[in-house]
N, C-alpha and C positions, 0 to 999 in steps of 0.2 A: 213771496217773490213779488217784485215790483212790476206793475203795469205801466206806471208813469213816474218819471223822475224829472222834476223841473229844478234847475239850480242857477240862481242869480240871473233870472230872465229879465231883460230890459228891452223896451221898445219906445221910440219917440216918433212923433208926427210934427214936422215943422218946428223942431226944437222944443216941443212940449213932451215931457216924459209921461207916458200913459201906463206903462208897466215898469216898476221900479224895484229891481233886485228881488224878484219873486222866487221863492223856493218852497217846494213841497213834494211829497211823494204820494202815490196811490197804489194800494196793494191790489193784486189780482183778485177778482171776485168781489171787490168793494164797490159800494155805491157812495160816491164822493160828491158833495154839493159845493159849488163855488158861488158864494154870495157876495153882494155888494150893491151899492146904489148905482143908478145910471151914470155912466162916465167913469166908473171905478177902474176899468181896464179888464173886466171879465171877458168880454167878447174878443178883445185883442188877444188875450192869453190863450183862450180856447182856439182861436183861429190859427195861432202859431202851433199849438199841439196837433191840430188837424192837418197842418202843412200848407195852409192857405196864405199865411204871412210869414215873412222872414224876421227873425229877432235881430235886434241891434247888439245884443250881448247875452252872455249866459248860454246854457245848454239845455236841451229838451230831448228826452228819450221816451218814446211811446211804444210799448211792446218790443223794446230793444232797438227800435229804429229811430234814426234822426228823421223827423217828418219831412225835412227839406230834401233829403236824398233817398228816402226809402222807396220811392217810386211805386210801381204797381203792387209789389209784394206787400208794402205797407197798407196801401189803400184797400186791398182786398180783405184786410183783417179788421178794418174799422167800419162802423156805421155812423152816419151823421143825420140827426134830425134838426133841421134849422128852425128858427123861430117862425120864419115865413118861407114857403117854398112855392114855386110856380109849377102848375100842372097844365098839360094839354087838356082842355076842358071837355073834349069829345071822346076821350078814352073812358072805358068803364073801369071800375075799381080792379076787377080781375085782370083786364088787359094791361093796366099800368103796372100792377105787381108782377105780372108775368114778364113784362118788358125789362123791368129792373132786375128780376131774378136771373135773366139771361146774361147779365153783365158780370156775374160772379162765378168763380170755379166751385166755391163752397156755397151751398144754397139750401134754403128750407122750402118745403112744399108751399105752393100758392094757397091752397085751401087752409093749410095749417096756420100760416101767418095771418090771413084774413080773419080766421076764427079767433086767433090770439088777440087781435085788436078790436074784436066785436063788430065786424062789418060783414058778416056772412049774409045777412039779409039785404045788404047793399052791394053785393059783389058784381051784380050786373047793371048797377046804376051808373050813369055817366057822371063824371066828376063835377060838372057844372050844376048838378042837382043836389050835391051834398051840402049839408049845413057846415058851419064853421068848426064845430066839434068833430064832425065826421071827417072833415079834411085833415084835422090834426091826427086823427087815428090812422088815416091813410099815410100821412107823413111817417108815422111810427112804423107802419107796415113796410114802407119802402126802406127804412133804416134797418129793419130786422131781416129782410128776405135774404141778404147775403150771409147770414149766420155769423155776424161779427164777433170777434173776441172782446172788442171794446166798443161801447156805444156812447156817442156824444149827444146829449139831450139838451137842447136850448129852449127853455120855457115850454115844456112839452104839453102842459094842460091849459094854456091860455085859451080862453073861449069855451072851456068845458063847463057844463052845469055840474052841480055838486055830485050827482050820482055818476056821471061820466068821469069826473076826476077820481073818484074812489075806484072805479074799474081800472083806470089807467095806473093808479098806484099799485093795484094788485098785479098788473102786467109787469111793472118795473120790479116789484119784489120777486116775481117769478124769474126774471133775468138773473137776479142774484142766486137763486136756487140752481140755475143752470151753469153757474160759475162765470157769468159774464161780468165784465167791469163796466161801470156806468159813471160817466162824469155828467152831472146835472147842474144846470143853471136855472134858477127860478126866483121870482119875487114873492112867491107864496111861502111864507115862513113855516106854516103848518105842514106844507108839503115836504120841505127839507127836513123838518123835525121828524116826520113820520118815516121818510124813506132812507135818509142818509145814515151811513155808518159813521162818517166823519164829515165835518163842515170846515171850510176855509172862508174867512171873511176878508175881503180886500177893499181898501179905501184909498183913493188917490194913487192907485197902482201898487200899493204896498200891502203885504200881509199883516193884518192886525190881530187875528185870532185863528187858532186851529185846534180842533178837538172834536169829540163826540158832541151831539146836541146837548146832552145832559151835562157834560163837563163845562161847556160854554155857558149854559144857563146858570149853573151853580156858581161859577167863577165871577160872573159879571152882574148878578142881580140877586137880591134877597127874596125869601119867601114873603108872602103877604097874608097876615092873619086878619080876618074881618069878623065883626060881630055887631049885634045890637044889644042895648041894655033895656031892662024893664023901665017903664015910665017913671017909677018912683026911685030909681037908682041913678046917681050922678057919676060922671066919669071920674071924679075925684075920690070916689070910694073904692076904686080898684087897687089891688096890691101893686107893688113895683113890678114892671114887666121888662125893664131894661131899656125901654124907650117909650115916649109918650104917644099914644094913639092919636090919630088925626081924624077930624070929622069927615065922613064919607057918605054923602047922601043922608039917609035916615039912620045911619049907624056909624061905626068907627072902624078904622083900619090902621095897620102898622106894618112896616117892613122890618124883617128880623132875620138874622142868620141863625137864630136859635128857636125855630118854630115849636120844637117839642117842649122846651122850657116854657114858652109863652102859653101853649095850650094847657100844659100841666098846671101852671099857676092860675090861669083863668078858670079852668073847670074845677080845680080844688076850691078856689074862692067861692064859685057859684054853688057848689055842693054844701059848703059850710053855711052859706047864707040862705040856702033853700030857694034859690032863684034859677031861672033859666036864662040862657044867652041865645036869643033867637038868631038864626042865620049865621051861626058860628061856622067858619070855614077856613081852610088853608089853601091858598093857591100857590103851587110850586112855581119857581121861576121858569119861564119858557124861553125857547130859542129866540122868539121875537123880542122879549124883554132885553136879552143880552145883545141882540143885533142892533136894536135901536140905541142902546147905551153906547155901543162901540162906534157906530157911525156918527152919532152926535158928539161923542167924545173926540172924534177926529175932525170935527169942524165942518161937517156937511149938513146942510139943511134939506137934503133931498127928501122929497115925499115918496116913500116906498109903500104906500098903502095899496097901490094897484100895479099890475104888471106893466112893464115897458111896452110901448106900442111899436117900437122899432129897435133894431140892433144899433148899439152905439159903441165906440171904442172904450 
């Protein structure tokens, strides 16, 4: 059953098209990552799905509702965690979660939600005393306390240290186990690869790839086999591998769509010669490899090595 159906979505600002004939679906209970460089149209598309912006064309249905006309019935069934949210600094964590809880007919327990996001020891602390990572966890608590069927997560782990990110990942995975649908935007490609059931990549407002992280990685990038040779063995002594290895630091590396063949050939040759191949390894293609190939192939030079600091259309 579908939680989201986007069909031919279009949006312009001042004559500039920022979302261009975008179409995809999200299944109920799925974690779906929407990826793209800054300015690709991600935030605009998500804000239309949340009901905060009007489309110029196409249709959107979220939990069966048109977000523009769904009204309170629609809003009560979704949760939104913005990239940046403002809090009253003098509230305690518990007071703020309790306040938000009172706005929803369906609701989770205050203690339960605070514990879910790992803020039990900070529940009586005032917001102004929280660190950046703790504030993001509070954002998540406020998005969850209304027991939403669908949760929109915009850059949920920005500012988290590595251990806090891992805890947040566990929380998001737990939402899947509860049957919640999650739409995630993130610039952390390892986060999308770890969490998402499927990934959509958009560039210049258009969908350029859709599939599981493994499908996208396998389709858009080859595996890399790397190794070193003994000092008395030259690269010209290797058997045919289907492609020429290239120098890679102190060793050699080659991209291949036939890693099993390359490994079999290399190891068979080494055994016959009675030599070792130090640092022999195979690195499977990653979502990051595929993503970078896609956005560079679409003509963007966007630096995506760090999270965006602000929301952009």
